[in-house]
C-alpha positions in Angstrom: -33.8 -146.4 -95.8 -33.2 -142.7 -95.5 -32.5 -140.9 -98.9 -31.4 -137.3 -99.3 -32.8 -135.6 -102.3 -31.2 -133.2 -104.6 -32.6 -129.7 -105.2 -34.0 -130.9 -108.6 -35.7 -133.9 -106.8 -37.1 -131.6 -104.2 -38.6 -129.4 -106.9 -40.3 -132.5 -108.4 -41.7 -133.2 -105.0 -42.8 -129.6 -104.9 -44.8 -130.1 -108.1 -46.8 -132.9 -106.4 -47.1 -130.9 -103.2 -48.8 -128.1 -105.1 -51.3 -130.5 -106.4 -52.0 -132.1 -103.0 -52.4 -128.6 -101.7 -55.0 -127.9 -104.4 -56.9 -131.1 -103.6 -57.1 -130.2 -99.9 -58.1 -126.6 -100.7 -60.9 -128.1 -102.9 -62.1 -130.5 -100.1 -62.3 -127.6 -97.8 -64.4 -125.7 -100.3 -67.0 -128.5 -101.0 -67.3 -130.1 -97.7 -70.5 -128.9 -96.2 -73.6 -129.8 -94.3 -75.4 -132.5 -96.4 -72.4 -133.7 -98.4 -71.7 -137.4 -98.3 -68.2 -138.6 -97.5 -68.4 -140.9 -100.7 -69.1 -137.8 -102.8 -65.9 -136.2 -101.5 -64.1 -139.4 -102.2 -65.3 -139.6 -105.9 -64.6 -135.9 -106.4 -61.0 -136.3 -105.4 -60.7 -139.5 -107.5 -61.7 -137.3 -110.5 -59.1 -134.7 -109.6 -56.3 -137.2 -109.4 -57.3 -138.9 -112.7 -57.4 -135.6 -114.5 -54.0 -134.6 -113.3 -52.4 -138.0 -114.2 -51.4 -138.5 -110.7 -51.2 -141.7 -108.8 -53.0 -142.3 -105.3 -50.6 -143.7 -102.7 -53.5 -145.1 -100.7 -55.2 -147.3 -103.4 -54.2 -150.9 -102.7 -52.2 -149.8 -99.6 -51.7 -152.9 -97.4 -49.9 -152.2 -94.2 -49.7 -154.6 -91.2 -52.9 -153.0 -89.7 -56.1 -152.6 -91.8 -58.5 -155.2 -93.2 -57.5 -155.8 -96.7 -56.0 -153.2 -99.2 -57.2 -149.7 -98.8 -59.5 -149.0 -101.8 -60.0 -145.2 -101.6 -57.7 -142.3 -102.5 -58.3 -140.1 -99.5 -58.8 -140.6 -95.7 -61.8 -138.8 -94.4 -62.1 -139.0 -90.5 -65.0 -137.4 -88.6 -65.3 -136.2 -85.1 -63.5 -138.8 -82.8 -62.0 -140.4 -85.9 -58.5 -139.0 -86.6 -56.5 -141.2 -88.8 -57.1 -143.5 -91.9 -60.7 -142.8 -91.9 -62.3 -145.1 -94.5 -64.7 -143.0 -96.6 -68.2 -144.4 -96.2 -71.9 -143.6 -96.6 -72.1 -140.8 -94.1 -73.7 -137.3 -94.6 -71.9 -134.4 -92.9 -73.8 -132.7 -90.2 -73.6 -129.2 -88.7 -70.6 -129.0 -86.4 -68.8 -132.2 -87.6 -65.0 -132.0 -87.4 -63.5 -133.5 -90.6 -59.9 -134.4 -91.1 -58.7 -135.1 -94.7 -55.4 -136.7 -95.4 -54.1 -137.4 -99.0 -50.9 -138.6 -100.5 -50.3 -138.9 -104.2 -47.3 -139.4 -106.6 -46.6 -137.5 -109.8 -44.0 -138.8 -112.1 -42.5 -140.9 -109.3 -42.3 -138.3 -106.5 -44.8 -138.2 -103.6 -46.2 -135.5 -101.2 -48.5 -136.1 -98.2 -50.7 -133.5 -96.4 -53.6 -133.4 -94.1 -56.0 -130.7 -92.7 -58.9 -130.6 -90.3 -62.0 -128.3 -90.9 -65.3 -127.8 -89.1 -68.5 -128.3 -91.1 -71.1 -125.6 -90.6 -71.2 -124.1 -87.0 -67.9 -124.3 -85.1 -67.6 -125.0 -81.5 -64.8 -123.2 -79.6 -63.3 -126.4 -78.2 -63.0 -127.9 -81.7 -61.4 -124.7 -83.1 -58.9 -124.8 -80.2 -57.7 -128.4 -80.9 -57.3 -127.7 -84.6 -55.3 -124.6 -83.8 -53.1 -126.6 -81.5 -52.2 -129.1 -84.3 -51.6 -126.2 -86.7 -49.3 -124.5 -84.2 -47.5 -127.7 -83.5 -47.0 -128.3 -87.1 -45.6 -124.8 -87.6 -43.3 -125.3 -84.6 -42.0 -128.5 -86.0 -41.3 -126.9 -89.4 -39.4 -124.0 -87.8 -36.9 -126.4 -86.1 -36.5 -128.5 -89.4 -33.1 -127.1 -90.1 -29.6 -128.4 -90.8 -27.7 -129.1 -87.6 -30.9 -129.8 -85.6 -31.9 -133.3 -84.7 -35.0 -135.2 -85.2 -35.8 -135.1 -81.4 -36.0 -131.3 -81.9 -39.0 -131.7 -84.1 -40.7 -134.2 -81.9 -40.0 -132.0 -79.0 -41.4 -128.9 -80.6 -44.7 -130.7 -81.3 -45.1 -132.2 -77.9 -44.3 -128.7 -76.3 -47.3 -127.0 -78.1 -49.6 -130.0 -77.3 -48.4 -129.8 -73.6 -49.0 -126.0 -73.5 -52.5 -126.6 -74.6 -53.0 -129.4 -72.2 -53.6 -132.2 -74.9 -52.0 -135.7 -74.4 -49.9 -137.1 -77.2 -50.1 -140.5 -78.7 -46.8 -142.0 -79.9 -47.9 -144.9 -81.9 -48.4 -142.9 -85.1 -46.5 -139.9 -86.2 -44.5 -138.4 -89.2 -42.1 -140.2 -91.6 -39.7 -139.7 -94.3 -41.2 -139.4 -97.8 -40.0 -139.1 -101.5 -40.2 -141.9 -103.9 -42.6 -143.6 -101.8 -45.2 -142.5 -99.2 -43.3 -144.0 -96.2 -39.6 -143.8 -96.0 -37.3 -143.5 -93.0 -37.1 -142.0 -90.4 -40.1 -142.3 -88.2 -40.9 -138.9 -86.6 -42.6 -139.2 -83.2 -44.9 -136.5 -82.0 -43.1 -136.5 -78.6 -39.4 -136.7 -78.0 -36.4 -135.0 -76.5 -34.6 -132.1 -78.1 -31.1 -132.7 -79.0 -31.6 -136.4 -79.6 -31.8 -138.5 -82.6 -30.8 -138.3 -86.3 -28.9 -135.1 -87.4 -31.0 -133.1 -89.7 -29.3 -132.6 -93.2 -30.2 -130.7 -96.3 -32.1 -133.0 -98.7 -34.1 -134.8 -96.0 -37.8 -134.7 -96.8 -40.3 -135.4 -94.1 -44.0 -135.6 -93.6 -44.6 -133.9 -90.3 -48.0 -134.7 -88.8 -49.2 -133.7 -85.2 -52.6 -135.2 -84.4 -54.2 -135.0 -81.1 -57.3 -136.2 -79.2 -58.9 -133.8 -76.7 -58.7 -136.0 -73.5 -56.8 -139.2 -74.2 -53.6 -140.6 -75.8 -55.1 -144.0 -76.4 -56.7 -145.2 -79.8 -59.1 -147.8 -81.0 -59.9 -149.2 -84.4 -63.2 -149.5 -86.0 -64.3 -152.9 -87.4 -63.2 -151.8 -90.8 -59.6 -152.2 -89.5 -58.6 -148.8 -90.8 -60.3 -146.0 -89.1 -58.5 -144.8 -85.9 -60.4 -143.1 -83.1 -59.8 -141.6 -79.8 -60.5 -144.4 -77.2 -62.8 -142.2 -75.2 -64.8 -140.7 -77.9 -63.3 -137.2 -77.6 -62.9 -135.1 -80.7 -59.6 -135.0 -82.5 -57.7 -133.1 -85.1 -54.8 -133.7 -87.6 -52.5 -131.4 -89.5 -49.7 -132.5 -91.8 -47.3 -131.0 -94.3 -44.4 -132.3 -96.6 -41.3 -130.5 -95.7 -37.8 -130.4 -97.3 -34.8 -129.4 -95.2 -32.6 -127.1 -97.2 -29.4 -125.1 -96.7 -31.6 -122.1 -95.9 -35.1 -122.2 -94.4 -37.5 -125.2 -94.4 -39.3 -125.5 -97.7 -43.0 -126.5 -97.1 -43.9 -128.4 -100.2 -47.7 -128.7 -99.5 -48.5 -125.2 -98.4 -52.0 -124.1 -99.6 -52.1 -120.7 -101.2 -54.8 -119.4 -98.8 -53.0 -120.9 -95.8 -51.4 -118.5 -93.3 -49.0 -120.2 -91.1 -50.3 -120.5 -87.5 -48.8 -118.3 -84.9 -48.9 -119.0 -81.2 -51.1 -116.2 -79.5 -49.6 -114.8 -76.3 -53.0 -114.6 -74.7 -54.0 -118.2 -75.3 -55.6 -120.1 -72.5 -53.6 -123.0 -71.3 -54.7 -126.2 -69.4 -56.8 -129.1 -70.2 -60.0 -127.4 -69.2 -59.2 -124.0 -70.9 
């Protein structure tokens, strides 16, 4: 079901979004060489408990996955990109870490993800992270009344295409509000001018994610962690966005975050 939110309800989601942004800022601060994923998980659990928030992941039981999810944050490393199950793994120099979290406060949910590099960055890893960030900003820019859902999907795909990255369409963005997953589904590839008309009050989690050289995915034996099928590295960026009468309102923007811009001198092509 698609539910349009009032300005007052969007502000309540914004309260949650600010907390989600705070959590991801903290994860970026403490994730370092030698830090265990389980330490990150427990640190975030403490933040959620102190805030009086509720994890949307704990006991989450979709059609995929092996049993209910019993963690509060998804932590995906290197070729893992979505639904990474926190486990006993110590971060190494050069690891690519995607962190994804959704929580509710007073009945209103926000969802966001970011990808960081632990220690020494490789240029090809910086490049794919930049691609997801730019794709997200392009999607946000067209999330305006009168445009259509396909405009968002097309904006994401155009950035990925310009960079030379393939796009998987099995998992994408979604509506959000009283629960983590509401209608509509927001594919990361689509045709401009098609689909649902965007209206003020629509709230969406937009989440471009990419693997360097494949659009195919595989699952770990845990039934949750999704990886690129060929082992290539990945990146994931996500914000919760409200469509308003004026400009799109990003409810999960981190204070230190500068919206990505598309540099005119960027190299294009798969092997750039």
